[in-house]
N, C-alpha and C positions, 0 to 999 in steps of 0.2 A: 712244791708248793707256790701258786700264783701272788702277785702282789699289786693288781689291775693300781689303785690307787700308786703306789710310789711307782709303778713305771708312767706312770701316767706324767706328774710333778716332776719327775725327771726327766722327766721328753718337755716340757714343756721351759726346766730351770736350764735347760743345753740346749735349747732352740734360741732363744732371748738374750742367751750369752756368746750367741753367732752373728746374734744378727750385727751389719756393717755400724761405728759410729756415723753419726749422717754428722757432717757442716753445716745446712741451712735445715732445716723441721719448720722453715715457712714456708706458705701457699709460694709467694716468688715477688721478685726482687721490680713487678712493673711498681709505678705508685711516682707518689711527690717525695722525696724528701731533701732535708734540711740540714744546713750546717752554720749555724749563727746565721750569719743576714744569706747567706746563700743559698740557690733550689736548684733543682734540679727534678727533670722529671725520661722517668722513665713507659714508656709505653711496644711492648715488645722487639723489637731489633730497633728500633728507633730513638730517639733518642732530645732530649730536649736537656745541651749544657750549661755550664751554669753563668756560661757567657752570652748566649738566651740560645746559643745555632741550633740549627736543627740536622739532624742528619744519622746514619745509622750505622750500627755499632751492629760487634760479635753479643750475638744474644742467646740467654740460659736460664733456662726454669729462676738460676739464684746468680749466675755473676751476668755482667756483660764490661763489654772490653771494647776502647775508640783509641781512638787518635789524639789528643786536644786539638781542632780545626786555628787555621790561623782569625787570627782578631781575639781571640780568648785567651786569657795568662794561660803564661807560657806553652803557647801550639808548640805545636810538633810533639809534646809528648804523651807518653800509652802513658792510660789510665784506665788502671783494675778495678772491677767492683765485686765485694764477692756479699751476697747477703747472710746473714750472720742467725737473723731470726725475725721473725712476722713484723718486730717495726724497729728492726738496725742493720746497713749495710757498712763493712769495710769499705771505703774510698786509701787507694794510693796513686798518687800520679808521678809516673817517668822513679825518680830513687826520694822521693822526699816521705814526709816520712804519712805515716798513715793518717787517713781519719775516720770517727765512727758516725756516721752520717746517722738519723735517722726520721720517721717518717711526717711528713707533715703533717701539723693539723689542723684542723679551724677552729678557730676561738668559738671558747662554750661562752653562753649567756645566765 
């Protein structure tokens, strides 16, 4: 005896259960980011740091890494940025406490 409906449901349930959990479901880390009065911009492998320096870093769609350049606060410290969702990312500089950054939004009228 065949139960095509049950087999179809089981295959769907099994398939979704085996999908890996994603760290970031957002499209990409590129864009303008804010943390209080601090601001940075990621555009592919290029970044404008919170100190205003333009440089290249280690980019992937959901993460960015660089070493804080001379002249910026905490120069020489590694920075690791990880996208959390469309509007949030975690930035950790050296061993400092991780910071939750948000996408900058233009004021609406």
